[in-house]
N, C-alpha and C positions, 0 to 999 in steps of 0.2 A: 854365561850363551848355553842355549838346554839345547837338548838330541830332541827333532821332532822322531815324536813313532807314529810310523807309516801303519794304518790298519788299515786290512785285505777284508770287504765286504761278502766271507765268501758263502753268505745265504739265500745269497745272490745268482753264484756260480753259473750252476743248469740254468739258470731260463737268459743270463746275458751274453755264456758267453760256450755254453754244449756248439748250436747250430752253428757256430763258427768253425771252432774245433774243427767238428766232427768235417768237418768240410775239408775243414785241411789237410786232416788227416787224409781220409775216403783218395783225397787223388794226387799222396801219394803211398801209400798203400796198398788196393785198388781191390781189399776186402772189407766189404759191410761191417763184420763181425767181429776180427781182426777193428777197426777204426774206432767200433764204438767202445771195448774191452782199451785203450790206446785213452781214445780221453778221458773213460773214470780214471783207468790209472792219476796219471795230469794231473784229476784229483785229485786223486788222497795225496800222492805227492808232494802237493801244494798246500793240502791241510798237513800238512806232517811238516812242512818245512816254512809254517807261516810265517814263521818268527824271524826267518833271515828275508823274508821282502823289506827294501829300504828303500819303496819311494820312488827308484829309480827312476822305473815305465811303469806303464799301466799296467792294472790287473791283466791286462791281455795278453801283453806284447809279455812279461814275467807265466804268463799257463800256453805261449808258444813257448816258448823258449822252453820252457818244460817238457814240453809237447814234443818238438823237433828232438831229446833228449834220446826220450819214449824209441821214440825211427826209428835210433839208427842206430838204440841199445836188439829193437826188435831185430833194424836189418846185417845188429856185426852175431851173433846170436843163431837166427838160420847160417848165417853165411860161415860161423864155426862153424855149425852141427857137417855142412861137407868138405869141413881141415883147412875149409880158405879164405884167407882176409884179404873178402877182394866186398863191396860195395854194389850194386847192379841197378841202371838207374832204367826205368823206361819212358818210352820219347810216345812212343805211341801204341793202343791197348787195342788193339786191330787194324788191319787192311791186310795191304801191301809194303806200307814201312814198319809190321810189329815186331816189338824184338823187343830187348834190353838191349848192354852198354854197360864193362867193367869199367867204375869211375876211374878209376887208371890208364884206360883209356879214349875218351871224351874225351872230340878234338880238343884242346887247348885253343886259347888265343889268339890274338897277331903279337904280335908284339913293341910292331911297330903305333906309336897313340895318335898317328892324322888321322892313319889307317882305321882304326877305333874307332874316332870321332864320326867320319865320313860311313860310314857303319852305320855306328848307334841313331845321325840322322835318318838317318838314309829307314831304313825300319821304326824307328821313330813318324819319320812323313808315313809309312805302309799302314800301321797298323793307327791314325789316325784315318788315310781312309779306310781302309776294313772296317775300326768303333762306328762312319761314319756314316757307311751300312749297315747296320744297325737299324730292329723298327728304332722305335725316338724310347719308347718306355722301358726294350735293354737299354736298351745304352745310357739310360740313367741309371738305374736298378744299377746295372753290370759298374761304371765310372763311383756311382755310392759311397758302392762295398767295395772298390780292390783298390782303387785310386785314392775317392774322397777317405777311406776308410772308416764308414758314421758305422753305427751298429747296425744290427738286423731290424735289434726292435727303433727305428730310434727310421728307418727308414722305411719300417711295415707300416708305420703313426703317419710321418710324412708322405706316402701315397696310398694310403689307403689298404695292406695290401695284407696277407697273412707270410709266412718266413719261409708255408707252404712254395705258396707263388711264388716268393722274389727269387726259393734257391732252383725249382724251373729255372725263370730265367735269366738267372746266371749261365744256370748249365749251361741253355739255350744261345747265351751270347758265348761265351763261351769256344760252345762248339763250332758259332760260324767264320769267327776269331780267324780259327786255328782253319778250315774250312781258306778260309778268305786269302792267308799270310798262307797259307802252302801251294796254295792257287800260285799268289800273285809277286809274296816274295822269298820262297825259298824255291823256285822254279824255274829263276832265272837266274 
């Protein structure tokens, strides 16, 4: 039985994953320069530990897992400088709901499994209604990138758009979805 060696295509990382990793990071950090730094650190860490890649996940998934650890380390570092071991989770960036929660105080989910299933079904139904209200191209781009996990390059080629245009559409779709969900789900 031979052991298969899994190889990474490190020369294509920036083209294939930089946009995705940056957007993943910026949605959790909300600081453009720091998000860029974390993506760069992710690539360096990936190069450094490339021999540990076993091929059990895609390159992108593997890099995202490295980035997640970098983000967690960032929050631990800034919170340890305050002498606290807490992580703040941002839910709203602006407006009357602006603020963050301490991770340990985030509302916990219910223990009743049947109520969870009902709530998840209702949430899914409302999300589908909100997605149906999006402009057709926004909905298509959002579904391809977020739900179906197509690569940025694939979507851009398929729809004949630039990566900048793609990210603008995804951002606008997210803003509209959030507004729709806030108006129709969270305020009920």
